[in-house]
C-alpha positions as CSV (number, residue, x, y, z in Angstrom):
1,M,262.7,10.0,-55.9
2,T,261.3,13.3,-54.8
3,Q,263.2,16.2,-54.1
4,T,262.2,15.9,-50.3
5,Q,263.2,12.3,-50.2
6,Q,266.5,13.2,-51.7
7,L,267.1,15.7,-49.1
8,I,266.0,13.2,-46.4
9,D,268.6,10.1,-48.0
10,A,271.3,13.0,-47.9
11,D,270.9,13.9,-44.1
12,V,270.4,10.1,-43.1
13,T,273.6,8.7,-45.0
14,G,275.4,12.0,-44.7
15,S,275.0,12.2,-41.0
16,L,276.3,8.5,-40.4
17,E,279.0,8.9,-42.8
18,G,282.7,8.6,-40.8
19,Q,281.5,6.6,-38.0
20,D,283.1,3.5,-36.9
21,C,281.4,0.7,-38.1
22,Q,279.0,-1.1,-35.2
23,F,279.2,-4.4,-36.6
24,C,282.9,-4.9,-37.1
25,A,286.1,-3.5,-35.5
26,E,288.0,-2.4,-38.7
27,G,285.7,-0.6,-40.8
28,S,283.9,3.0,-40.8
29,V,280.8,4.3,-42.4
30,R,280.5,5.5,-46.2
31,K,277.7,6.6,-48.4
32,G,277.0,3.9,-50.7
33,T,274.3,1.6,-51.7
34,Y,273.1,-2.0,-50.4
35,K,270.7,-4.0,-52.6
36,E,269.9,-1.3,-54.6
37,N,269.0,0.9,-52.0
38,D,270.9,4.4,-51.2
39,A,272.5,3.3,-47.8
40,A,275.2,4.3,-45.6
41,V,277.3,1.3,-45.5
42,C,280.5,-0.1,-43.9
43,D,283.6,0.3,-46.0
44,S,285.0,-2.7,-44.6
45,C,282.6,-5.4,-44.0
46,G,279.9,-4.0,-46.2
47,L,276.9,-4.3,-43.8
48,P,274.2,-1.4,-43.9
49,V,274.1,0.9,-40.8
50,A,270.7,2.4,-42.3
51,Q,269.1,2.3,-45.9
52,V,266.6,4.7,-47.5
53,W,263.8,2.6,-49.6
54,S,262.5,4.6,-52.3
């Protein structure tokens, strides 16, 4: 992953972190992984709000 890709990844997932999950009533969004991609993922239901493919 290039430095530019890393910055975009951090910006995208970081900007969503802490928001309420749009798929369930219990969770909030955290940085994590989904199917081996960096992602912003709900800490309750596990669904990704955003993924970054590299």
